[in-house]
VEXDREN-2710 file (C-alpha; in Angstrom, 1 decimal):
% VEXDREN-2710
k/r/px/py/pz
1/VAL/-14.3/8.0/-19.2
2/LEU/-14.0/9.8/-15.8
3/GLY/-15.5/7.5/-13.2
4/PHE/-16.6/10.3/-11.0
5/LEU/-18.7/12.0/-13.6
6/SER/-21.9/10.0/-12.8
7/VAL/-21.6/11.8/-9.4
8/THR/-20.9/15.0/-11.3
9/LEU/-24.1/14.7/-13.3
10/PHE/-26.1/14.1/-10.1
11/PHE/-24.5/17.1/-8.5
12/LEU/-25.2/19.3/-11.6
13/LEU/-28.8/18.1/-11.8
14/SER/-29.3/19.0/-8.2
15/PHE/-27.5/22.3/-8.5
16/GLY/-29.5/23.1/-11.6
17/ARG/-32.9/22.5/-9.8
18/GLU/-31.8/24.8/-7.0
19/ALA/-30.4/27.4/-9.3
20/GLU/-33.7/27.4/-11.3
21/VAL/-35.5/28.5/-8.2
22/SER/-33.0/31.1/-7.0
23/ALA/-31.5/32.5/-10.2
24/SER/-33.1/35.2/-12.3
25/GLN/-35.2/33.6/-15.0
26/GLU/-33.9/36.2/-17.3
27/ALA/-30.3/35.1/-16.8
28/TYR/-30.4/31.3/-16.7
29/GLU/-32.1/28.7/-18.8
30/ASP/-34.5/26.1/-17.3
31/VAL/-32.6/22.9/-16.6
32/GLN/-34.0/19.9/-18.4
33/TRP/-31.0/17.6/-18.4
34/THR/-31.5/13.9/-18.2
35/SER/-29.3/10.8/-18.4
36/ASP/-29.5/11.2/-22.2
37/SER/-26.4/13.0/-23.4
38/ASN/-28.4/14.7/-26.1
39/SER/-30.1/16.7/-23.4
40/HIS/-26.8/18.0/-22.0
41/PRO/-25.3/21.4/-23.0
42/PRO/-21.9/21.2/-24.8
43/TRP/-19.8/22.0/-21.8
44/LEU/-21.3/19.1/-19.8
45/ARG/-20.8/16.7/-22.7
46/PHE/-17.2/17.9/-22.8
47/HIS/-16.8/17.1/-19.1
48/LEU/-18.5/13.7/-19.3
49/ASN/-16.2/12.6/-22.2
50/ILE/-12.8/13.4/-20.6
51/SER/-10.9/10.1/-20.5
52/ARG/-7.6/8.8/-19.0
53/TRP/-5.8/9.7/-22.3
54/GLN/-7.3/12.9/-23.6
55/LEU/-9.7/15.8/-23.0
56/TYR/-11.8/15.1/-26.1
57/LEU/-12.1/12.7/-28.9
58/HIS/-10.5/13.0/-32.4
59/ARG/-13.1/14.5/-34.6
60/ASP/-15.3/15.1/-31.6
61/PRO/-18.8/16.1/-32.8
62/ASN/-19.2/18.2/-29.7
63/MET/-16.3/20.5/-30.5
64/GLU/-18.2/22.7/-32.9
65/PRO/-21.2/23.4/-30.6
66/LEU/-18.8/23.9/-27.7
67/THR/-16.6/26.5/-29.4
68/GLN/-19.7/28.1/-30.8
69/GLN/-21.0/28.5/-27.3
70/LEU/-17.8/30.1/-26.2
71/ALA/-17.9/32.6/-29.1
72/THR/-21.5/33.5/-29.2
73/HIS/-23.6/32.6/-26.2
74/ARG/-25.0/35.3/-24.0
75/ILE/-22.8/36.1/-21.0
76/VAL/-24.8/36.4/-17.7
77/SER/-21.9/36.8/-15.2
78/ALA/-18.4/38.1/-15.2
79/VAL/-16.1/38.0/-12.1
80/GLN/-12.4/38.1/-11.7
81/LYS/-10.6/34.8/-11.1
82/SER/-8.6/34.8/-7.9
83/GLY/-5.0/33.9/-7.9
84/GLY/-2.6/34.1/-10.8
85/THR/-0.3/36.9/-11.8
86/GLN/-2.3/38.6/-14.5
87/LEU/-5.9/39.6/-15.1
88/LYS/-8.4/36.8/-15.9
89/LEU/-12.2/36.6/-15.7
90/VAL/-14.6/33.8/-15.2
91/MET/-17.6/34.2/-17.5
92/SER/-20.9/32.3/-17.0
93/PHE/-23.5/31.3/-19.7
94/PRO/-27.2/30.8/-19.4
95/ASN/-26.8/27.0/-19.5
96/TYR/-24.5/27.1/-16.4
97/GLY/-21.4/26.7/-18.5
98/GLN/-18.3/28.7/-17.6
99/ALA/-15.2/29.9/-19.4
100/MET/-11.9/31.6/-18.6
101/LEU/-11.4/34.9/-20.3
102/LYS/-8.0/36.4/-21.1
103/PRO/-8.2/39.9/-22.6
104/MET/-6.1/41.3/-25.5
105/LYS/-3.2/43.3/-24.0
106/GLN/-1.1/43.9/-27.1
107/GLU/-1.1/43.8/-30.9
108/ARG/-0.6/40.4/-32.6
109/ASP/2.6/41.4/-34.3
110/GLU/4.1/43.0/-31.3
111/GLU/7.1/41.0/-30.1
112/THR/8.2/40.6/-26.5
113/ASN/10.8/43.1/-25.4
114/TYR/14.2/41.5/-25.5
115/ASN/15.1/43.2/-22.2
116/LEU/12.3/41.4/-20.4
117/TYR/12.7/38.1/-18.7
118/TYR/10.3/35.3/-19.6
119/PHE/8.5/35.6/-16.3
120/SER/7.8/39.4/-16.9
121/ASP/6.0/39.0/-20.2
122/PHE/2.4/39.8/-20.9
123/GLU/-0.1/37.0/-21.5
124/ARG/-1.6/37.0/-24.9
125/HIS/-5.2/36.1/-25.8
126/ASN/-4.2/34.9/-29.3
127/ALA/-1.5/32.6/-27.8
128/GLU/-4.2/30.7/-25.8
129/ILE/-6.3/30.3/-29.0
130/ALA/-3.3/29.2/-31.2
131/ALA/-2.1/26.8/-28.5
132/PHE/-5.4/25.0/-28.6
133/HIS/-5.2/24.6/-32.4
134/LEU/-1.5/23.6/-32.3
135/ASP/-2.1/21.0/-29.6
136/ARG/-5.0/19.5/-31.6
137/ILE/-2.9/19.4/-34.8
138/LEU/-0.1/17.5/-33.0
139/GLY/-2.7/15.0/-31.9
140/TYR/-2.4/15.6/-28.2
141/ARG/-5.9/17.0/-27.3
142/ARG/-4.7/18.1/-23.9
143/VAL/-5.5/21.9/-24.1
144/PRO/-9.1/22.7/-23.1
145/PRO/-11.1/24.1/-26.1
146/VAL/-10.6/27.8/-26.7
147/ALA/-12.4/30.3/-28.9
148/GLY/-11.8/34.0/-29.7
149/ARG/-14.6/36.5/-29.0
150/LEU/-15.3/40.2/-29.3
151/VAL/-16.6/41.1/-25.9
152/ASP/-18.6/44.2/-25.1
153/VAL/-16.8/45.6/-22.1
154/VAL/-19.8/47.5/-20.9
155/LYS/-22.7/45.1/-21.6
156/GLU/-20.9/41.8/-21.0
157/ILE/-18.6/42.7/-18.1
158/LYS/-19.2/46.1/-16.4
159/ASP/-23.0/46.0/-16.3
160/ILE/-23.3/42.4/-15.1
161/THR/-20.4/41.9/-12.7
162/THR/-21.1/41.3/-9.1
163/ASP/-17.4/41.6/-8.3
164/ARG/-17.1/44.9/-6.5
165/LYS/-13.3/45.0/-6.6
166/LEU/-13.4/44.5/-10.4
167/ALA/-16.2/47.1/-10.9
168/ARG/-14.2/49.8/-9.1
169/THR/-11.4/49.6/-11.7
170/PHE/-13.5/50.7/-14.7
171/PHE/-12.8/54.1/-16.3
172/THR/-13.0/55.9/-19.6
173/SER/-9.8/56.7/-21.3
174/PRO/-9.0/60.2/-22.7
175/VAL/-10.0/59.1/-26.2
176/GLY/-13.3/57.6/-25.0
177/ASN/-12.4/53.9/-24.7
178/VAL/-13.9/51.9/-21.8
179/CYS/-11.1/50.4/-19.7
180/PHE/-10.6/48.3/-16.6
181/TYR/-7.6/46.7/-14.8
182/GLY/-8.9/44.5/-12.0
183/GLN/-6.6/43.3/-9.2
184/CYS/-3.6/40.9/-9.7
185/SER/0.1/40.5/-9.0
186/TYR/1.3/42.0/-12.2
187/TYR/0.1/44.6/-14.7
188/CYS/-3.2/45.4/-12.9
189/SER/-3.0/49.2/-12.9
190/THR/-4.2/52.2/-14.9
191/GLU/-0.9/52.1/-16.7
192/HIS/-1.6/48.5/-17.9
193/ALA/-5.4/48.7/-18.3
194/VAL/-7.3/46.6/-20.7
195/CYS/-9.3/48.8/-23.0
196/GLY/-12.1/48.3/-25.5
197/ARG/-12.3/50.0/-29.0
198/PRO/-14.3/52.0/-27.8
199/ARG/-16.0/49.2/-25.9
200/HIS/-15.4/46.0/-27.9
201/LEU/-12.4/44.0/-26.6
202/GLU/-10.8/40.9/-28.2
203/ALA/-10.4/38.0/-25.8
204/SER/-9.9/34.3/-25.6
205/LEU/-12.5/32.1/-23.8
206/ALA/-11.4/28.7/-22.6
207/VAL/-13.9/26.2/-21.4
208/MET/-13.5/25.5/-17.7
209/LEU/-12.5/22.0/-16.5
210/PRO/-14.7/20.2/-14.0
211/ASP/-14.7/21.8/-10.6
212/LEU/-11.9/20.7/-8.3
213/SER/-14.4/19.5/-5.7
214/LEU/-15.6/17.0/-8.3
215/ALA/-12.5/16.3/-10.3
216/SER/-9.4/17.0/-8.3
217/ARG/-6.2/17.7/-10.0
218/ARG/-2.6/17.2/-8.9
219/THR/0.0/19.9/-9.6
220/TRP/3.5/18.7/-10.5
221/ARG/6.6/20.8/-10.5
222/SER/8.4/20.5/-13.8
223/PRO/11.8/18.8/-13.5
224/TRP/13.1/21.3/-16.2
225/ARG/11.6/24.3/-14.5
226/ARG/13.6/27.5/-15.0
227/SER/15.1/29.3/-12.1
228/TYR/12.8/32.3/-12.3
229/SER/15.9/34.3/-11.2
230/ARG/17.8/37.1/-12.9
231/SER/21.1/35.6/-11.8
232/LYS/20.8/31.9/-11.1
233/LEU/20.7/28.9/-13.4
234/ALA/18.5/25.9/-12.9
235/LYS/20.2/22.5/-12.2
236/TRP/19.4/21.1/-15.6
237/GLU/21.2/24.1/-17.2
238/THR/24.5/23.1/-15.6
239/GLU/24.4/19.3/-15.5
240/PRO/24.4/17.7/-19.0
241/ASP/23.5/14.3/-17.4
242/TYR/20.6/15.7/-15.5
243/CYS/18.1/13.4/-17.2
244/SER/19.7/10.3/-15.7
245/THR/18.5/11.5/-12.3
246/VAL/15.0/12.4/-13.5
247/LYS/14.6/8.9/-15.1
248/LYS/15.2/7.3/-11.7
249/THR/12.7/9.5/-9.9
250/PRO/8.9/8.7/-9.7
251/PRO/6.7/9.2/-11.7
252/TYR/9.3/9.4/-14.5
253/ASP/10.8/6.1/-13.7
254/LYS/8.0/4.0/-15.3
255/GLY/5.0/4.2/-17.5
256/THR/4.6/7.0/-20.1
257/ARG/5.1/10.0/-17.9
258/LEU/8.5/10.9/-19.4
259/VAL/7.3/10.7/-23.1
260/ASP/4.2/12.6/-22.0
261/PHE/6.4/15.3/-20.7
262/MET/8.4/15.3/-24.0
263/ASP/5.1/15.9/-25.9
264/MET/4.7/19.0/-23.8
265/VAL/8.3/20.1/-24.5
266/ILE/7.7/19.9/-28.2
267/LEU/4.5/21.9/-28.0
268/ASP/6.3/24.5/-25.9
269/PHE/9.2/24.8/-28.3
270/LEU/6.9/25.2/-31.3
271/MET/5.1/28.0/-29.4
272/GLY/8.3/29.6/-27.9
273/ASN/6.8/29.1/-24.4
274/MET/9.5/29.3/-21.7
275/ASP/7.0/29.6/-18.8
276/ARG/6.2/25.9/-18.1
277/HIS/7.0/25.8/-14.4
278/HIS/4.3/23.3/-13.4
279/TYR/1.8/21.0/-15.0
280/GLU/-1.4/19.2/-13.8
281/THR/-3.0/15.7/-14.0
282/PHE/-6.4/14.4/-12.9
283/GLU/-5.9/12.6/-9.6
284/LYS/-8.6/10.1/-10.5
285/PHE/-6.2/8.4/-13.0
286/GLY/-3.1/8.3/-10.8
287/ASN/0.3/8.5/-12.6
288/ASN/-0.8/6.7/-15.7
289/THR/-2.6/9.5/-17.6
290/PHE/-2.0/12.5/-19.8
291/LEU/-0.6/15.9/-18.8
292/LEU/-2.9/18.9/-19.0
293/HIS/-1.4/21.6/-21.2
294/LEU/-2.8/24.6/-19.4
295/ASP/-1.9/28.3/-19.2
296/ASN/-0.3/29.0/-22.6
297/GLY/-0.6/32.8/-22.6
298/ARG/3.1/33.5/-22.7
299/ALA/3.6/31.6/-25.9
300/PHE/4.2/33.1/-29.4
301/GLY/6.0/36.1/-27.9
302/ARG/8.8/36.3/-30.4
303/HIS/9.0/35.2/-34.0
304/SER/12.5/36.6/-34.8
305/LYS/14.3/34.4/-32.3
306/ASP/14.0/30.8/-31.4
307/GLU/14.7/29.4/-27.9
308/PRO/16.5/26.0/-28.3
309/SER/16.9/25.7/-24.5
310/ILE/13.2/24.6/-24.4
311/LEU/14.3/21.4/-26.1
312/ALA/16.8/20.6/-23.3
313/PRO/14.7/17.7/-21.9
314/LEU/14.5/16.1/-25.3
315/GLU/18.2/16.5/-26.0
316/GLN/19.2/15.2/-22.5
317/CYS/16.8/12.3/-22.3
318/CYS/16.7/11.1/-26.0
319/ARG/13.1/10.0/-25.6
320/ILE/10.1/10.7/-27.8
321/ARG/6.8/9.0/-28.3
322/ARG/6.6/7.1/-31.6
323/SER/3.2/8.6/-32.6
324/THR/4.6/12.1/-32.0
325/TRP/7.6/11.3/-34.1
326/LEU/5.4/10.2/-36.9
327/ARG/3.2/13.2/-36.6
328/LEU/6.2/15.5/-36.8
329/ARG/7.5/13.7/-39.9
330/LEU/4.0/14.1/-41.5
331/LEU/4.0/17.8/-40.7
332/SER/7.4/18.3/-42.3
333/LEU/6.1/17.1/-45.7
334/PRO/5.4/19.9/-48.3
335/GLN/1.7/18.9/-48.6
336/TYR/1.2/19.0/-44.8
337/ARG/3.4/21.9/-43.8
338/LEU/2.7/22.9/-40.2
339/SER/2.3/26.6/-41.1
340/ASP/-0.3/25.8/-43.7
341/VAL/-2.2/23.4/-41.4
342/MET/-2.1/26.0/-38.6
343/ARG/-3.3/28.8/-40.9
344/ALA/-6.2/26.7/-42.1
345/SER/-7.2/25.7/-38.5
346/LEU/-7.0/29.2/-37.1
347/PHE/-9.2/30.4/-40.0
348/SER/-12.1/28.7/-38.3
349/ASP/-11.9/30.9/-35.2
350/PRO/-14.3/33.8/-35.0
351/LEU/-11.6/36.4/-34.3
352/HIS/-9.9/35.6/-37.6
353/ARG/-12.6/37.8/-39.2
354/VAL/-11.0/40.7/-37.3
355/ALA/-7.4/39.9/-38.1
356/PRO/-5.3/36.7/-38.5
357/LEU/-4.6/35.2/-35.1
358/LEU/-0.9/34.7/-35.8
359/SER/1.1/37.0/-37.9
360/GLU/2.9/35.6/-40.9
361/PRO/6.3/35.9/-39.2
362/HIS/5.0/33.7/-36.5
363/LEU/3.7/31.1/-38.9
364/ALA/7.0/31.2/-40.7
365/SER/9.0/30.7/-37.5
366/ASP/7.5/29.2/-34.4
367/CYS/5.1/27.0/-36.3
368/CYS/7.1/25.9/-39.3
369/SER/9.3/27.0/-42.1
370/ARG/12.4/28.5/-40.5
371/ASN/12.5/26.1/-37.6
372/TYR/12.0/23.2/-39.9
373/GLN/15.0/24.2/-41.9
374/GLN/17.1/24.7/-38.8
375/SER/18.5/21.9/-36.6
376/VAL/16.8/23.1/-33.5
377/GLN/13.2/22.2/-34.2
378/VAL/11.4/19.4/-36.1
379/SER/14.5/18.6/-38.2
380/LEU/16.3/18.0/-34.9
381/LEU/13.5/15.6/-33.8
382/ILE/13.4/13.7/-37.1
383/ASN/17.2/13.2/-37.1
384/LEU/17.4/12.6/-33.3
385/LYS/18.2/9.0/-33.8
386/GLU/21.4/9.7/-35.7
387/ARG/22.4/12.8/-33.9
388/LEU/21.8/11.9/-30.2
389/CYS/21.1/8.2/-29.6
390/ASN/19.6/5.1/-31.0
391/LEU/15.8/5.6/-30.5
392/ILE/15.0/2.2/-32.0
393/SER/15.6/0.6/-28.7
394/ILE/13.5/3.0/-26.7
395/TRP/10.4/3.4/-28.8
396/GLN/7.3/3.9/-26.6
397/SER/3.8/4.0/-27.8
END
């Protein structure tokens, strides 16, 4: 468990006592946390249980109350998150928990325009939710918990925000829907406004990780980062033996970092996510730790076309974690088909009552049937030993 979190708890207790005096009693709850974890709100229990190998435990009893908080607890503050290319909000709850909100920008069954580059696509709220469920099904537990929610744009954002820049962007559309667009690098304008129906807006809420001042994270540039250019190719796209260089370069030259990266590659391929330019780790654990699978909003954009280039690291390096291999084999069996498992898992999200979070074409492609039958997804992984190299000699747990 994170060694710095005893300090975190002290800080939060101190902050809570100060906030109790200064914050509106109508907005925030009285802080009565002790060293007993039963007295902690779900978000704090989540922070305290982060380990070197995962964000939360398998069958974590805290998961249900945590996602319930994200989906139902009263929101007392909403401000725009600085940085990033698209609109995101930080929402606060009465128990001092916080969540990252990404709003619905397009319909679930609307595919990415084929004329758009991967770096020009909208972020999708349902992609963030589905990524959390898929990551958990694969046994990774490296995506922070996410839940869907119908947010009242007026009551839960406009009326309570202290962000003046955000407040200035609210307007009522010609058909009476309440809209806003915030400020960001892309798609923050009246032409790309986020609108309620007429004031209720679908959104994903992801629990925030511990503050960087308490749990610093290191950002790593992906060795298989795309060029983000309309005319240039990345080095890995032109050099078939590119992996031999990566395997000699720290931190990929020892430990589990390379197979950890392959886990992320498999997740991205199943989601159709081409936008993995960087990843993060907790600095406390050095290089011997898991990779955080953050920022999955550009996943699940197309269900009619697969993107085999996402698997380039796997094909070039011929490395895969044994437990991942076994999980993929399990999910290829008729009684554990990935599409069926995903469908059942997503059924538990509150937004499923509005509409299925992934359309059936997505479940039949990105997450299972078609790609299982093709050689560019799990069938490739299962037969990798015969098709690419002898994995028996390079098993890593």
